[in-house]
C-alpha angles and dihedrals in degrees: 000000000000116000123206112211115237108245094195113094111217093193089056092047091052090050087054094048143087121231100236102174128009126213097264092054092049093048091050090050091050092050090052089049091051091055089051094049094043088057092054097050129062127214088247093052104059106182127223102249110211119189114204105223140257102000097037096056102088092045097041091051093051092044091049093054091048090052091047090054088055089053095253112145122210136191104225127218133138141214132200118211122150142176097183111051093187097320128116095234127049128245133176116338113258120196109213095170133005121201118269093208114099109244099192110133090353132126113238128204112195115203119199139159100236144007105208112154092340101232094128097041090048091054092046092048091048092049091052091051089048088055089058102263109163094206131013121188129180126224110192124182089207136024118195114225112231138101098252101092121134108260112262097017122111137138116262090204119032125190101187142344120237131192126257094269135103104285130189142168133070092057099330114105139221098214092325093316133099099035091130094053107125094225141041120256132185124209113243093221 
């Protein structure tokens, strides 16, 4: 298998970034979100918990553990739809994996790292509804503050707000690097 070297230097990006939110702050925000979600779901109405890969994985795992600590059960599945594929601006939506769990008449909780403009999450939400989901809610660790969101899309549960800058860490990538950083950073320029 041929490997293409990544020409983007994560260490240089970190040196040219501001720390926006540290791990403790993010974990407190996720715990708060879990309490809000737990209040909206009953034990008899277990949601299909869909992690949006790859970025949503660190956040979704932490949120699931917080929900479990509150006694909230989840039925896990995942999806992989992307517009970025390592780039800094989005293109056409590409589905890499759709959930195997039937969604008909189910409540769905989408867990993703960030709601930026919302094109990807709007397409995912619409697909879930087309599959017969009776309710689709979005839990986003971060919401980018600007006025370019897709009409009608918003996160039902928000961890933190981030500025309209290139952000990475805690699931969000810098050219497919840094997803496992335990904080959120923003490039200075």
